[in-house]
N, C-alpha and C positions, 0 to 999 in steps of 0.2 A: 709087586707080586700079583695083586688083584688084577691090574691092567693086563699083565701077561696072560693070566688065566682066562680073562674075559675075551681077549683077542683070539686066543687059541680056540675058545668056544665058538666065536664068530666064524673063524676059518673052517671049523667042523661043520657048521651050518651051511656054509657055502658049498661044501662037498656033497651035501644031501641032494638027491636027484630031483627034487621038486622045487629047487630054488631058481637057478638061472635057466629059464626056458626060452626057446626061440621057436616061433611058429613059422613054417616055411610055406609060402603061397605059390601056386603055379601061375595063376593069372587072375585078374580082377580082385575080388575080395573073398573068393571062396577058399576055405581052408582045405588043403589037400592032404597034409601030413603034419604031425607034431613030433619034433625031436626034443628030447630032454638033454640039455647041455649042462654038465656037472662041473666044468672047470673053466668056463669062459665067461667074461663080462662082455655082453653085447651092448653097444652104445650107438645111438643115432645122433647125427649132427648134420649141418648144412655146409656147403662150400661157401667160403667167404673170408674176408680180411681178418675177422676177429675169431674165427672158429677153426677152419680146416682148409688148407690149400696146398697145391703142389708148388714148392719153391723151385725145384729142379726135377729132372727126370728121376732122380734117386732119393729125393728128400721131401718128406711130408712135414708141414709145419702148421702152426695155429695155436692161439692162446688156449682155447678150450681143449684142443687135441693134446697139447703138452700137459695140461693139468690132469686130464683124465688118464693119460698115460702114466703120469707120476703116481696117481692114486692106485692104479692097477699094479704097478711095480712094487709100491710100498706094501701091498697086501698079497703079493705073489700070485696074482690072478692073470691068466692070459687075457688079452684084450682083442676084441673084434669090432672095428668101426664100420658102421653102415652109413653111407652118405645119402641122405634123402634128397628128393628134388624140391620139395616144398615143406613149409611148416605143417600144413595139413597132413601130408604123408608121414612126417616125423611123429606127430601126435598119434596118428592111427597106429603106427608101429609100436608105440609104447602102450597104448590102450589094449591092443591085441596081444601084448606080451611077446612080440617078436624081438623086442630089445628090452633091456633092464633099466636103461638110463638115457635121458636126452642131455647130451653135453653141448648145449647151445644156449646162449643167454636169452631167456624169455622174460618179458614183462609179467609181473604177477597180476592176474585179473581174477575176479570172482568166478568166472566160468572155468578157468584153469584150476583154481584152488578147489573147486567142487569135485574135479575129476582126479587131480594129481597132487602130490606134495612137492614143494620147492626145497631144494638143497643147494649147498655151495653158493650161497648168496654173494653177489658182487655189490660194489658200491652203487647206491641208488642212482638212477638215471631218469631222463625225461625226454619227451618227444620234441623235435625241433622242425621248423620249416627249412627245407633244403632248396636253395636257389642259387643262381649265378649273380655275382657282383656286377652292378652296372646300372644304367639309368632306368631300366625296366624293373629293377628289384623293388620289393616293397619294404617299408620300414616298420610296419605294425600289422597285427592280425586283421584289423578293420580294412586295410588296403587290399585284402584278398577279395573283397566284393567286386563282382564283375570279372574276376580272373579265373583261369582254369587250373585246377589242382589235381594231379594224378596220384592216386594211392592204390596199393595192392588190394584187390577185391577180397572181402571176407576176412580182413585182417584187423588187428587192433587199431591200425592207422586209419582204416576205412571207418571204423566206429567213431574214432575221435574226430575225424573230419565232418562226419554227419552231425555230431553233437555241436561242434564248433560253429558250423554253418547256422544251426538254430540259435546259438548264443549271440551271434552278431546280426541276426535278422535275415538270414538267407542271402541269396544272390551269388554264392560261390558256385562256379560250374564244376561239379564233381565228376571226374572221369576215372574209370576203373582200369587198372592194369591187371593182367592175368595173374591169378594166384599161383601160377607156376614160376613167377619171378621172385627173386630174393631182394632183400633191402639193398644189398650191394649193387645189384643190377639196376634197381630203381635210381639210386644215386648216380650211377654211371650214365643213365639216360639223361639226367640233368646236365652232366658234364659234356655229353655228346650233343646237347641242345635238341634232343628229341622231345623232351617235355620241359616245362618251365619251372614247376614246383612239385615237390613231394614231401611226405613226412618220413622221418627216420629217427632212431634213437640217437641222442646226442653223442654217446660213446663212439658209435660207428661213424657218424657224420663228421666229427671233429678230426678223425684220422684222415679222412679224405681231404679235408680242408688243409691239414698240415702239408699235404703233397700237391694240392691243387689250389693255389692262392685265389683263384677267381671264384671259388665256391664260398657261399655264405651259409652259416647254420646258426646264426645268433638270435633268431626269434623263437622263443619257447611257444609251444602249442599244447603243453600239458604240464601237470605237476610232477615232482619227483616220485618215482615208483620203485618198489623193490623189484629185483630181477635175479634170476639164477637158473640152475638146471632143474630137471623134472624127473621124478620117479613115481611109480605107482603107489597108491596110498597104503596098500597092505604090505609093502616091501620094507618092513621095519629093520631087517638085518642090514640091508644096503644103506638105509638112512643112518643107522647107528655107526656103521663103518666109515661113512663119509664124514660124519660129525667128529669121530675120533681122529681121523686123518687131518681134518682141518685144524683141530686143536693142537696138533703137534707144532712145536716152534720151528722145526725144519720146514714144514709146509708153509708156514707164515712167511718165512724168508724166501722160499721158492716162488710163491705167488707174487711177491714183490718184484723179484727178478723177471718173472714172466710179464708183469705189468710194464716194466721198463722196456722189455724186448718187443712187445707187441702193441701196447697202447700208446707208446710215445713215438718210436721210429720204426714202424711196422715193416718188416722185410717184404711183405706182400706188394708194396709199392716199389716199383723199380726206379722211379725218379730219385735223384739225389739232390738235396738242397744245397749242401756244402761240398765243393770240389777242391781238392788239393792239386794245384796246377804246377808244382815244382818238384824236382827230385828230392830236395830236402824240405823239411817242414817250414823252416824260417832261416833268416840269416844268423839267428842266435842259438842254433841247435847245440853247439858246444857248451854254452853256458847252461842251457836246460839240462843237458846230460850231467854236467858237473854238480850242479846244486840239487837236482832231484834225488841224488843218492843220499843227501842228508835227511830227507824225509821218507825215504824208501818208497818213492813214487816212480812210476814209469815216466821218463822225461817227456814223453809225448802228451801226457795229461797236463803237465806243467805248461807245455807249449800251447795246448788247447785253451788253458786259462788266459794266456797272453793274447791269443787270437781274439777271444771274445771280450777281453778288456780293452785292447788298443788296436786290434788288427795289425799287430807287430809294428806299430808306430811309436818309437821310443820318445818322441817329443809331444805326444798327445796330452792335452789337458781337458778334462771333462767340465761341464757347466757347474759341477759341484766342487771342482778343484782337485779331483783325483788326477795324479800325474804319472807320466812315464809309461814304460812298457807294460807294467803290471798294475797300473792305475791305483797307486797307493794314495790314500788321503794324507795330507801334510802331517796331521797329528799322529797317524799310525807310522808314517815314514820316520818321524823324529824319534819315536820309541826305539826303532831298530837302526838308528845311526845315520839316517839320511837327512840332508838339509837342502835348501834351495840350490846349492852349488852342485850337488851330485845326484839329486833325485832323478835327473834325466839320463844318467849314465846307465846304459842297458844292463851291464853286469851287476852293478851295485843295486839297481832296482830289483833285479831278479833275486839277488842274495837277500835283500831285506824282505821281499815277499815270502821267501822260503822260511825265514825266521818267524814271520807272522803265521804262516801255515803251521809251523811247529807249535806255536802257542795254541792255535785252534785244535791241533791234534791232542794236546794235553787236556784241553777243556772238554773234549768229547771222548776222553780215554775210556770211559765206561762202556762205550760201544765196542764190543769185542770183535765183531766182524769188520775187518779193515776196509773192505770194499764199501760196506754201508757207511762207515765212518767218513770216507772220502766225500760222500754226497752231502753230509752235514757240514763238512769243512767248506765245500764249494758254495753251499747256500750261505754260510756265515761270511765267507770271503766277499760275497756280493752285497749282503745286506747288513753285516754285523751279526753277532751271535744272539742278541737279545730276543728278537722275535722268533728265532729258531728254538730257543729254550722255552719260550711261551708255548709254541706249537707242540713241543715234546711233552710239556705238562698237560696240555689238553688231550693229547693222544693217550697218555697214561690214565687220565681221569675217565675218559670215555671208552676204555677197554681196548684200545689199539696198542701196538708195540712201539714204545717211544724210541727204540733203537733201530727201527726200519724206516726208510725214507718213503718210497713209493707206496701209495695206498694207506699209509699210516701217518707219519708226521707231515708229509707234504699235503695230505688231505686237510689237516687242521691248520696248516699255514695258509691254505687257500681260504679259510674261514676268518682270517685275522682282520678283515675289514667289515665283518658282520657283528653288530652290537651284541647279539646273543652269545657271541664267543669272546670278543675283546673285553666285554664287561664281566666275564667269568672271574670268580675269585682266585683262580690259579694263574691268571694272566697278570704279569707284573709290568709289562712295558706298553700296554695299550694297543691302539689301533695301528694297522700297518697295511700298506698296499702290496700284496704278495705276487702279483703277476710277473714282474720282472725277474724276481728271484726264482720262481718256479721255472720260467723259460730258461734262465741262465744255467741251472743245474742240468736240465734236459739237453740243451744245445751243446754245452761244454762236453758232456759225456758222449754225445753223438759225434762231435768233431774228433774227440779222442779216438773213437772207434775207427773213424775214417783214416786218421793219421797212422794207426796201427796197420791198416790194410795196405797203405801205400809205402811204408818205410820199413 
């Protein structure tokens, strides 16, 4: 009851005429007229792969855009998005109260914290060197001596490069790009071979790498930093509303789905890594359709598992001994009725794998959302459930949701080769190399989506 009354009070405050204000400028920086907007949330952002883009003539997409849209809808506030040309322009719009919120992921710096408050924090990120893979690529920071590095002028990347140059004793040729460029445009200049090196947030750079294999972003040039959206420091009502929206369990799940949609296989990139080149998905579609019903799965998800396990090769044996279409380990296969005489039988291999999936489904039965549960099952199918259970325990201990995969349990699985985490008292199964399992879940879900589009 208290929460309902409090939210009603917040909505009342929003309707007051001196809350959401937008200053309208005619030209330059001269204020020509001030309008009081009582019922609209004005938001600034930048065009880019992680924030806001035109997917088609009729559809606007973007991670930050969909999040702020969901926030506005949850609070029944009309939304107006203003796409700025540069970060400088965006910050000026907020400072001058032409917008109420910057929905664009910004690194937290002392200068920004002095002027604004950060809200809607995302997972910590860090700066990386962006370069093209090849003989001219550098393998360490020190190898930048005598090389030319381009960064956006008057940006956090510019500041970091100047400091880094001092740290390694100078000799980096620092060249400045116009501050009218975005980070996405700077990365694209590397891809177009217009410049050799630039600095960018790892979160954005790694998305480009996923779709452009010749891009390298493996060299860190900074420490992990907090990052998020910005509001004016005196806007306590909006900060409180965002905090309440973020605390809602529905928001937590929605953000995880947005992470999956944009941070893993971003539709901004038109290139397709996996192509389905046949009318049917595989020669075993009838078996997938029959046995998927037993676990209430779309048969194409079961087919995607087979594709990533064996590439539909029913005779495949891995270096660890996993065998057949669904790559069952002999010990697991034996539990579900397979022996060396029938483990390579495609139908029986699928049938046994489905029985194994059933057992995993029971193990993770407390995860009420079935789509989330499938991600935990996929991870366990690849690695076994032990380290997934450890990651769930870590997520719960450190305040994340142990029943949501992306940005929650997956994050702590990624820490399972870090002694600060695998030596934690809640971890029962020790150290683990997580990279293969993390890729497996992401790639299997992506292939499943492609199968759905084609069949």
